[in-house]
C-alpha positions in Angstrom: -66.8 54.8 183.8 -67.0 51.2 183.8 -64.0 49.2 185.5 -63.8 45.3 183.6 -62.2 43.2 185.3 -60.4 40.0 183.9 -59.0 37.3 184.7 -55.8 37.8 183.9 -55.9 40.8 186.4 -56.6 38.8 189.4 -54.4 36.0 188.4 -51.8 39.2 188.3 -52.8 40.7 191.7 -53.3 37.8 193.1 -49.6 36.6 192.5 -48.5 39.9 193.9 -50.6 40.1 197.0 -49.1 36.5 197.7 -45.7 37.8 197.0 -46.6 41.2 200.0 -48.0 38.1 201.8 -45.1 35.9 202.3 -42.9 38.5 202.6 -44.7 40.3 205.8 -45.1 36.9 207.4 -41.7 36.5 207.2 -40.7 40.1 208.5 -43.0 39.6 210.8 -41.9 35.5 212.3 -38.1 36.6 211.8 -38.8 39.8 214.0 -40.2 37.5 216.6 -37.0 35.2 215.8 -36.8 31.7 214.1 -34.3 29.4 214.1 -32.0 27.7 210.9 -34.8 25.6 209.5 -37.6 28.2 209.6 -35.4 30.7 207.5 -34.7 27.8 205.4 -38.7 27.7 204.8 -39.4 31.6 204.6 -36.9 31.8 201.9 -38.6 28.9 200.6 -41.9 30.8 200.9 -40.9 33.9 199.4 -38.8 33.0 196.0 -41.5 30.4 195.4 -43.9 33.4 195.4 -41.4 35.6 193.4 -41.2 32.7 190.8 -45.0 32.4 190.6 -45.6 36.5 190.2 -43.2 36.2 187.2 -44.1 33.6 185.9 -48.0 34.8 185.8 -46.4 37.8 183.9 -44.1 36.8 181.5 -45.8 32.7 180.3 -47.2 33.1 177.1 -51.7 32.9 177.5 -53.4 30.5 176.0 -53.8 29.9 172.2 -51.0 32.6 171.6 -48.6 32.4 169.0 -45.3 31.1 169.4 -42.7 32.9 167.2 -40.2 30.3 165.8 -36.2 30.4 166.7 -33.9 30.8 163.1 
């Protein structure tokens, strides 16, 4: 049984780890206590990491044919 880890797998798992890590850090610091500026930064970090994770999965691969809309 062989496991072939591709570049795509590494990128997808890396982006998922980024979402988990930013959410975990936000939750940790929220439990300690944050001011409004820190909340804004934490929200931007979480939204940014989710955006990266979605873009990695939705963006067409390099060299993929692009469908023309009618």
